[in-house]
C-alpha positions in Angstrom: 3.3 -59.3 -17.1 1.9 -56.3 -15.4 2.9 -52.7 -16.3 4.0 -50.2 -13.8 5.0 -46.9 -14.9 5.4 -43.1 -14.3 4.3 -40.8 -17.3 4.4 -37.1 -17.3 2.8 -36.2 -20.5 1.5 -39.8 -21.6 4.7 -40.9 -23.7 5.4 -43.7 -21.3 2.1 -44.8 -20.7 1.5 -45.0 -24.4 4.6 -47.2 -24.8 3.7 -49.4 -21.9 0.3 -50.1 -23.3 1.6 -50.8 -26.7 4.3 -53.1 -25.4 1.8 -55.1 -23.4 -0.6 -55.3 -26.1 1.9 -57.2 -28.3 3.5 -59.1 -25.5 0.3 -60.6 -24.2 -1.0 -63.0 -26.8 -4.6 -62.8 -25.4 -4.5 -59.0 -25.7 -5.5 -58.7 -22.1 -3.1 -56.8 -19.8 -2.8 -54.6 -16.7 -0.9 -51.4 -16.1 -0.9 -49.0 -13.4 0.7 -45.6 -12.7 2.9 -45.4 -9.6 0.4 -42.7 -8.4 -2.3 -45.2 -8.3 -3.1 -46.6 -4.8 -3.6 -50.1 -6.0 -0.1 -50.1 -7.7 1.9 -51.5 -4.8 -0.6 -54.3 -4.4 -0.2 -55.2 -7.9 3.6 -55.4 -7.9 3.2 -57.8 -4.8 0.7 -59.9 -6.7 2.9 -60.4 -10.1 6.2 -62.0 -10.5 6.9 -60.5 -13.9 6.8 -56.5 -14.3 7.4 -54.1 -17.0 8.7 -51.0 -15.3 8.6 -47.9 -17.2 9.6 -44.2 -17.0 10.9 -41.2 -18.8 14.4 -40.0 -18.6 15.3 -36.4 -18.0 19.0 -35.3 -19.0 20.0 -38.9 -18.4 18.5 -39.0 -14.9 15.7 -40.6 -13.3 12.7 -38.5 -12.4 12.9 -38.0 -8.6 9.3 -39.3 -8.1 10.6 -42.5 -9.8 13.7 -42.9 -7.7 11.8 -42.3 -4.6 9.2 -44.9 -5.4 11.7 -47.6 -5.9 13.6 -46.9 -2.7 10.5 -46.5 -0.7 9.1 -49.8 -1.9 12.3 -51.7 -2.1 11.2 -54.8 -0.1 8.4 -55.6 -2.5 10.8 -55.7 -5.5 12.7 -58.7 -4.0 12.8 -61.7 -6.3 10.7 -60.1 -9.0 11.5 -60.3 -12.6 11.7 -56.8 -14.1 11.9 -55.8 -17.7 12.7 -51.9 -17.8 11.5 -49.5 -20.6 12.8 -46.0 -20.5 11.5 -43.3 -22.8 13.5 -40.1 -23.8 13.3 -37.1 -26.1 16.9 -37.4 -27.5 19.5 -39.5 -25.6 20.0 -41.1 -22.3 22.9 -43.7 -22.6 21.8 -45.7 -19.4 18.4 -44.8 -18.9 17.3 -48.4 -18.2 20.5 -48.9 -16.2 19.7 -46.2 -13.7 16.7 -48.1 -12.2 18.5 -51.5 -13.0 21.3 -50.6 -10.7 18.9 -49.7 -7.8 16.7 -53.0 -8.4 19.8 -55.1 -8.1 20.5 -53.7 -4.6 17.2 -55.1 -3.6 17.7 -58.6 -5.2 15.6 -58.0 -8.3 16.2 -59.8 -11.5 16.5 -57.6 -14.4 15.2 -59.4 -17.6 16.4 -56.7 -20.1 15.9 -53.0 -21.0 14.4 -51.0 -23.9 15.1 -47.5 -24.9 12.4 -45.6 -26.8 12.6 -42.2 -28.4 9.4 -40.2 -28.1 8.4 -36.7 -28.7 10.2 -34.3 -26.2 8.0 -32.9 -23.4 10.3 -30.0 -22.5 7.9 -27.2 -23.8 9.9 -24.0 -22.8 13.1 -24.7 -24.7 12.8 -23.9 -28.4 15.9 -25.8 -29.5 14.2 -29.2 -28.6 10.9 -28.5 -30.5 9.8 -30.4 -33.6 6.8 -30.0 -35.8 3.6 -32.0 -35.3 4.4 -34.2 -38.4 7.9 -34.9 -37.0 6.6 -35.8 -33.7 3.9 -38.2 -35.4 6.8 -39.9 -37.2 8.8 -40.3 -34.0 5.8 -42.0 -32.5 5.3 -44.3 -35.5 9.0 -45.3 -35.4 8.5 -46.0 -31.5 5.8 -48.3 -32.2 7.8 -50.0 -34.9 10.7 -50.5 -32.4 8.3 -51.8 -29.6 7.0 -54.4 -32.1 10.3 -55.7 -33.3 11.7 -55.7 -29.6 8.6 -57.7 -28.3 9.2 -60.3 -31.2 12.9 -60.7 -30.2 12.0 -61.1 -26.6 9.3 -63.7 -27.3 11.6 -65.6 -29.5 14.2 -65.9 -26.6 16.6 -62.9 -27.3 17.6 -60.6 -24.6 17.5 -56.8 -25.2 19.8 -54.8 -23.2 19.4 -51.2 -24.0 21.0 -49.0 -21.3 22.3 -51.8 -19.4 25.9 -52.3 -20.5 29.1 -50.6 -19.1 29.5 -48.8 -22.3 25.8 -47.2 -21.8 26.6 -46.3 -18.1 29.7 -44.4 -19.5 27.8 -42.9 -22.3 25.1 -41.6 -19.9 27.4 -40.4 -17.4 29.8 -38.6 -19.5 27.3 -37.7 -22.3 24.8 -35.8 -20.0 24.7 -36.6 -16.3 28.1 -34.9 -15.4 27.3 -31.8 -17.2 23.6 -31.5 -16.1 23.6 -33.2 -12.7 23.7 -30.0 -10.6 21.6 -28.0 -12.9 18.6 -30.6 -13.1 19.0 -31.2 -9.3 18.2 -27.4 -8.7 15.1 -27.5 -11.1 12.8 -28.8 -8.3 13.0 -25.2 -7.0 13.0 -23.5 -10.2 9.3 -23.5 -11.2 8.0 -20.3 -12.3 4.3 -19.0 -12.4 3.3 -15.8 -14.2 0.8 -14.5 -11.9 -0.4 -12.0 -14.7 -1.5 -14.8 -16.7 -2.6 -17.4 -14.1 -6.5 -17.6 -13.7 -6.4 -19.7 -10.5 -8.0 -22.5 -12.1 -6.0 -25.0 -10.1 -5.3 -27.2 -13.0 -1.6 -27.5 -11.9 -2.6 -28.4 -8.6 -4.7 -31.2 -9.8 -2.3 -32.5 -12.4 1.0 -32.5 -10.2 2.1 -35.9 -9.2 4.1 -34.8 -6.2 1.7 -32.2 -4.7 4.2 -29.4 -5.4 1.5 -26.7 -5.2 -0.3 -25.1 -2.4 -2.9 -22.4 -2.6 -1.9 -19.0 -1.3 -4.0 -15.9 -1.7 -6.1 -17.7 -4.2 -3.0 -18.5 -6.2 -1.1 -21.7 -6.8 2.5 -21.6 -5.3 5.2 -24.0 -5.8 6.8 -25.7 -2.9 10.2 -26.8 -4.3 9.4 -30.3 -5.0 9.1 -30.5 -8.7 9.8 -33.9 -10.3 10.3 -32.2 -13.8 7.4 -34.1 -15.5 6.2 -30.9 -17.3 2.7 -32.1 -16.5 1.6 -28.9 -15.1 3.2 -26.8 -17.9 1.7 -28.9 -20.7 -1.8 -28.5 -18.9 -1.9 -24.9 -18.0 -4.8 -23.1 -20.1 -3.0 -19.9 -20.1 0.8 -21.2 -20.5 1.6 -19.4 -17.2 4.0 -21.9 -15.9 7.8 -22.5 -17.1 10.7 -24.3 -15.7 13.8 -24.3 -17.7 13.0 -21.6 -20.2 11.0 -18.4 -19.9 8.4 -18.9 -22.8 6.1 -21.8 -23.8 6.8 -22.9 -27.4 4.7 -26.3 -27.1 2.4 -28.0 -24.7 3.3 -31.7 -25.3 0.6 -34.2 -24.9 0.8 -37.7 -26.5 -2.7 -37.4 -28.0 -1.5 -34.5 -30.4 0.7 -37.0 -32.1 -1.6 -40.0 -32.6 -3.6 -38.7 -35.6 
């Protein structure tokens, strides 16, 4: 099984590698970001795929949805297990991509939801202490370990794939936040009084949302809400939902 993922601040990448380490008995595995040029060829080469991504307000990141739709032909007759990471709740996180994949004659092997530290760094209400986040990561590893053992024993895990999950995701978050999250692609704010023109945001952005204008980065309304630029800006000059940075989230902070 090959791992294919999108990861904004490292949470999903971490979970993919942990899953594959436990799933592959010989401890050798391959995993690739959808941003990697080799990713599409690896999907073509492999029948069984672990497909993973984060969930934002019970919705797929636009970059993930576009990747699936743009490469729909190569997913035909593949066997896909879906892993969705989330900061709090998603309902049907795995189901979001599963419903897309089924349109393209893909077999869904199962779904797994993993809670990880929230990456939304400009909303104070969502922030937890370092110790709390480290415990969340430990709990995530335990859940992945338990789930892999169940899968290898022949049990099917269906997190996010049932009708009840679909209803929970729809009425629990998506209906309330859909218009808001849809508009977020145009809401990225750069505080130019803080910006030092280091171009870190331009380098880190997975969708090339920034161009340089008069020596400063300028957002182009293509934000996929991954918080990668926000978490890597050395001057905390970028915000999306809130107006102040309370935490720059990176998985490395929680692995101590």
